[in-house]
Structure formats: structure tokens, C-alpha cells
SERO-4910 file (N, C-alpha, C, O; in steps of 0.05 Angstrom, whole numbers):
BEGIN
 pado doro    nc1    nc2    nc3   cac1   cac2   cac3    cc1    cc2    cc3    oc1    oc2    oc3
  Met    A  -1511     82   -417  -1499     55   -424  -1511     44   -402  -1512     54   -379
  Cys    A  -1527     13   -411  -1533     -4   -389  -1510    -20   -384  -1488    -15   -395
  Ile    A  -1515    -42   -365  -1493    -61   -360  -1500    -84   -384  -1483   -101   -384
  Arg    A  -1515    -88   -399  -1512   -111   -421  -1498    -92   -447  -1487   -105   -465
  Asp    A  -1498    -68   -450  -1487    -54   -462  -1455    -56   -465  -1441    -64   -484
  Leu    A  -1446    -45   -435  -1424    -52   -426  -1406    -80   -430  -1383    -84   -437
  Ala    A  -1426    -97   -423  -1413   -128   -434  -1409   -134   -458  -1391   -149   -464
  Arg    A  -1428   -119   -478  -1424   -121   -504  -1399   -109   -519  -1393   -117   -541
  Val    A  -1386    -90   -503  -1363    -81   -512  -1344   -101   -500  -1327   -115   -512
  Gly    A  -1350   -101   -474  -1325   -124   -474  -1329   -152   -496  -1308   -159   -507
  Gln    A  -1347   -165   -501  -1346   -184   -525  -1331   -177   -545  -1317   -193   -558
  Met    A  -1334   -154   -550  -1323   -141   -574  -1294   -136   -572  -1281   -132   -593
  Leu    A  -1281   -135   -545  -1255   -134   -547  -1244   -159   -542  -1219   -158   -540
  Gln    A  -1256   -186   -539  -1252   -210   -539  -1229   -210   -564  -1206   -218   -560
  Lys    A  -1237   -201   -589  -1216   -206   -610  -1215   -182   -632  -1199   -178   -650
  Gly    A  -1239   -166   -622  -1247   -135   -635  -1269   -145   -660  -1270   -134   -682
  Arg    A  -1283   -167   -654  -1306   -173   -681  -1329   -172   -664  -1328   -174   -639
  Tyr    A  -1350   -169   -681  -1376   -170   -679  -1390   -181   -697  -1387   -169   -718
  Asn    A  -1407   -203   -700  -1421   -210   -727  -1405   -217   -743  -1415   -215   -765
  Asn    A  -1382   -226   -743  -1369   -234   -761  -1352   -204   -771  -1330   -207   -783
  Ser    A  -1357   -186   -767  -1335   -168   -786  -1318   -150   -763  -1327   -142   -741
  Gln    A  -1301   -149   -770  -1272   -136   -758  -1278   -103   -747  -1272    -83   -761
  Val    A  -1290   -101   -721  -1300    -70   -710  -1278    -54   -706  -1274    -32   -714
  Ile    A  -1258    -75   -685  -1238    -57   -676  -1212    -76   -684  -1207   -100   -680
  Pro    A  -1196    -54   -699  -1170    -75   -712  -1161    -93   -685  -1161    -87   -661
  Ala    A  -1153   -116   -698  -1143   -133   -682  -1110   -133   -662  -1101   -144   -642
  Gly    A  -1099   -111   -683  -1072    -99   -679  -1088    -82   -649  -1073    -92   -632
  Val    A  -1100    -71   -639  -1108    -46   -626  -1115    -69   -597  -1102    -68   -576
  Val    A  -1138    -86   -602  -1142   -114   -585  -1112   -128   -566  -1107   -133   -543
  Glu    A  -1098   -130   -592  -1065   -143   -578  -1061   -123   -571  -1071   -124   -549
  Asp    A  -1053   -102   -573  -1040    -75   -560  -1046    -72   -529  -1031    -65   -511
  Ile    A  -1075    -79   -529  -1090    -67   -496  -1080    -99   -484  -1064    -99   -466
  Ala    A  -1085   -117   -491  -1085   -141   -472  -1052   -139   -466  -1044   -142   -443
  Arg    A  -1032   -136   -488  -1002   -134   -480  -1001   -121   -459   -996   -135   -439
  Gly    A  -1003    -99   -456  -1003    -72   -425   -976    -63   -433   -967    -57   -455
  Ala    A   -964    -62   -409   -945    -40   -409   -924    -48   -393   -929    -68   -379
  Asp    A   -899    -37   -390   -882    -51   -363   -886    -58   -341   -892    -38   -326
  Ala    A   -886    -81   -329   -895    -81   -310   -876    -71   -284   -885    -62   -263
  Lys    A   -850    -72   -289   -832    -65   -271   -846    -30   -269   -858    -24   -249
  Ala    A   -844    -14   -286   -849     18   -282   -880     20   -269   -888     42   -261
  Phe    A   -892      2   -267   -923     -5   -245   -915     -6   -226   -925      9   -209
  Glu    A   -894    -27   -218   -892    -40   -180   -890     -9   -161   -899     -9   -138
  Gly    A   -879     13   -170   -876     31   -158   -905     50   -148   -906     68   -131
  Gly    A   -929     36   -165   -954     48   -161   -970     45   -130   -991     55   -121
  Gly    A   -949     26   -117   -971     21    -89   -992      1    -93  -1005     -5    -73
  Phe    A   -998    -11   -115  -1027    -27   -121  -1017    -61   -110  -1010    -79   -126
  Lys    A  -1017    -65    -81  -1015    -85    -71  -1028   -114    -74  -1020   -136    -65
  Thr    A  -1049   -108    -90  -1066   -127    -98  -1065   -141   -129  -1078   -160   -137
  Arg    A  -1043   -122   -145  -1043   -128   -170  -1016   -123   -176  -1005   -106   -191
  Lys    A  -1007   -143   -161   -968   -146   -165   -967   -163   -198   -979   -182   -206
  Gly    A   -950   -147   -209   -939   -155   -236   -963   -151   -261   -963   -163   -283
  Trp    A   -982   -133   -250   -999   -119   -277   -985    -94   -286   -962    -86   -279
  Ser    A  -1000    -83   -300   -994    -63   -312  -1015    -45   -324  -1037    -55   -328
  Tyr    A  -1009    -17   -330  -1031      4   -335  -1027     20   -353  -1012     38   -347
  Arg    A  -1038     21   -380  -1038     38   -404  -1064     46   -415  -1085     34   -409
  Ser    A  -1063     64   -431  -1084     80   -439  -1117     68   -427  -1136     58   -439
  Gln    A  -1115     72   -408  -1136     67   -391  -1140     33   -383  -1160     26   -372
  Trp    A  -1126     21   -388  -1134    -10   -382  -1117    -18   -362  -1098     -3   -362
  Trp    A  -1116    -35   -344  -1107    -55   -327  -1105    -80   -338  -1122    -95   -347
  Val    A  -1086    -81   -336  -1070   -111   -349  -1062   -135   -329  -1045   -129   -312
  Asn    A  -1073   -158   -329  -1070   -179   -306  -1058   -194   -325  -1075   -199   -342
  Pro    A  -1031   -205   -329  -1009   -224   -341  -1019   -247   -315  -1022   -269   -327
  Asn    A  -1025   -250   -292  -1031   -274   -283  -1048   -283   -284  -1066   -270   -294
  Phe    A  -1053   -308   -276  -1074   -331   -278  -1103   -319   -259  -1101   -316   -234
  Pro    A  -1127   -313   -274  -1134   -321   -296  -1128   -293   -312  -1144   -275   -306
  Arg    A  -1110   -287   -329  -1101   -268   -349  -1122   -248   -357  -1142   -258   -368
  Ser    A  -1123   -224   -354  -1145   -215   -364  -1132   -184   -362  -1113   -177   -349
  Phe    A  -1151   -166   -383  -1148   -134   -382  -1179   -120   -375  -1201   -127   -385
  Gly    A  -1176   -106   -363  -1200    -91   -357  -1205    -59   -343  -1189    -51   -326
  Ala    A  -1221    -47   -349  -1230    -22   -342  -1245    -17   -314  -1263    -33   -307
  His    A  -1239      3   -299  -1249     14   -274  -1261     31   -271  -1255     49   -285
  Gly    A  -1279     35   -258  -1290     59   -246  -1293     64   -218  -1296     44   -204
  Ala    A  -1294     87   -207  -1293     86   -173  -1309     70   -163  -1319     60   -183
  Phe    A  -1320     58   -142  -1334     50   -129  -1354     32   -136  -1378     34   -130
  Gly    A  -1341     11   -154  -1341    -23   -156  -1355    -18   -191  -1368    -38   -198
  Gln    A  -1353     -3   -206  -1360     -8   -241  -1333    -20   -255  -1312     -7   -254
  Leu    A  -1335    -40   -264  -1321    -54   -273  -1325    -66   -303  -1347    -76   -309
  Leu    A  -1297    -65   -327  -1308    -85   -340  -1279    -98   -345  -1259    -83   -346
  Tyr    A  -1276   -129   -349  -1262   -144   -349  -1260   -167   -375  -1279   -183   -376
  Val    A  -1244   -168   -391  -1242   -194   -403  -1222   -207   -402  -1200   -198   -402
  Phe    A  -1229   -234   -400  -1215   -261   -396  -1214   -278   -422  -1226   -300   -426
  Pro    A  -1194   -262   -442  -1189   -270   -473  -1181   -301   -467  -1179   -311   -489
  Glu    A  -1179   -311   -456  -1164   -348   -447  -1188   -361   -449  -1190   -382   -461
  His    A  -1210   -350   -437  -1230   -368   -424  -1261   -360   -434  -1283   -367   -426
  Asp    A  -1252   -339   -459  -1278   -331   -473  -1300   -320   -452  -1323   -328   -454
  Leu    A  -1294   -301   -433  -1303   -297   -414  -1306   -262   -408  -1286   -249   -405
  Val    A  -1324   -254   -408  -1331   -221   -396  -1344   -218   -372  -1361   -234   -363
  Ile    A  -1336   -196   -362  -1353   -193   -332  -1358   -166   -335  -1337   -157   -344
  Ala    A  -1372   -149   -332  -1393   -128   -330  -1405   -126   -301  -1420   -141   -287
  Lys    A  -1399   -111   -298  -1404   -102   -264  -1408    -61   -251  -1392    -43   -253
  Phe    A  -1433    -60   -241  -1446    -43   -245  -1440    -41   -210  -1441    -64   -200
  Gly    A  -1436    -24   -194  -1427    -19   -172  -1431      6   -155  -1431     28   -168
  Ser    A  -1436      7   -123  -1444     33   -104  -1426     25    -78  -1434     29    -56
  His    A  -1398     15    -84  -1387     12    -59  -1385     31    -47  -1385     53    -58
  Pro    A  -1382     29    -21  -1377     58     -3  -1350     62     -7  -1341     85     -2
  Asn    A  -1335     47    -15  -1302     45     -4  -1291     55    -40  -1296     39    -58
  Pro    A  -1284     71    -44  -1270     64    -71  -1238     57    -90  -1227     57   -112
  Leu    A  -1236     51    -57  -1197     38    -61  -1204     14    -65  -1223      2    -56
  Ser    A  -1178      3    -88  -1181    -21   -100  -1167    -39    -82  -1160    -63    -88
  Ser    A  -1162    -25    -57  -1143    -48    -40  -1164    -60    -26  -1162    -84    -21
  Val    A  -1183    -48    -19  -1215    -51    -15  -1237    -75    -30  -1250    -92    -19
  Thr    A  -1237    -69    -56  -1256    -74    -79  -1242    -99    -89  -1255   -119    -94
  Asp    A  -1210    -98    -93  -1201   -121   -114  -1202   -149    -99  -1209   -169   -110
  Pro    A  -1194   -147    -73  -1196   -182    -63  -1225   -188    -70  -1231   -204    -88
  Val    A  -1242   -177    -57  -1270   -188    -70  -1276   -194    -99  -1283   -216   -108
  His    A  -1272   -172   -111  -1271   -178   -146  -1264   -197   -150  -1276   -215   -162
  Phe    A  -1234   -199   -140  -1207   -228   -154  -1226   -251   -144  -1240   -262   -162
  Gln    A  -1229   -259   -122  -1245   -282   -113  -1261   -293   -135  -1257   -312   -150
  Ala    A  -1290   -266   -132  -1307   -273   -146  -1302   -284   -177  -1315   -302   -187
  Phe    A  -1278   -271   -191  -1279   -277   -212  -1269   -306   -216  -1281   -325   -226
  Ala    A  -1241   -305   -202  -1238   -341   -199  -1258   -365   -190  -1258   -387   -199
  Ala    A  -1275   -355   -171  -1299   -374   -169  -1312   -379   -191  -1316   -402   -197
  Leu    A  -1320   -360   -207  -1346   -357   -226  -1325   -375   -259  -1335   -392   -272
  Ile    A  -1299   -364   -263  -1287   -386   -274  -1284   -413   -268  -1286   -430   -285
  Gln    A  -1280   -416   -244  -1275   -450   -232  -1314   -459   -237  -1321   -477   -251
  His    A  -1324   -448   -229  -1357   -457   -227  -1358   -470   -261  -1359   -493   -268
  Leu    A  -1357   -449   -274  -1365   -457   -306  -1346   -469   -315  -1349   -473   -340
  Gln    A  -1327   -477   -307  -1307   -498   -310  -1295   -493   -338  -1294   -510   -356
  Leu    A  -1285   -460   -340  -1278   -452   -363  -1240   -461   -361  -1223   -457   -343
  Ser    A  -1238   -474   -385  -1209   -487   -388  -1193   -456   -406  -1204   -437   -418
  Val    A  -1171   -459   -401  -1155   -437   -420  -1148   -446   -446  -1132   -464   -451
  Lys    A  -1166   -426   -470  -1171   -434   -499  -1137   -429   -512  -1133   -434   -536
***
């Protein structure tokens, strides 16, 4: 998979549609975006992900800017921002795989990109 393919997967996860065809059932996309019990997640020790949840391989951020994403070690990620009609796909080779190191940089970049593009909540 190249980065463009990964981004296309993210676009498809916006609403489960591609070229006016429902590829992923809307209920599946809604279920992913809903996430899991944030209280159950609190004990995980992810200080950079307060209020988040994790279920079925997806990290769900209910805070602004609301998103859900998949992470690989060392900086690979796919994030979907449904309310901003934005997908961010990134391949990386960060020397440290810890989210406590990579999250602050990624989250600042996401917020700056949304602000720079002047994307409002839909």
C-alpha cells in the first residue's frame, strides 16, 4: 500500500461511500466513530489521549478536533476528521515508537492544518 491508497481508505471511512456507492455499511463507520467507553480507557496511561477510547483497532478522540484513527509504530497513521471532511495519512520512521513522544507533534500538526485550511465543523 502506498500513502495515496491509505488516504483513499480514510476517505472511504468518512461516510463509507466511494463514487456514490456504499462500500462500507454506514453503521460500521458510525460504530467506529462512536468508539468505546472512555472511562475504561483511562487506566491505560495514555496521558496525551485524555477522554479517548480504543476499540477494534481504532483510536477515537471525542475532543476537538473530533477524529478516529489507526496507528502503526514509529509514526505511521491514518486519521479521519469527519466533521472537517479531512483525512490525514502519514508514513513515518520516527526513532521512538512511544505515543507520549509522537502524539504532541502529530496533534499540533493536525490542529494547525485544520486552522490553516480554515476548515469549519460541518
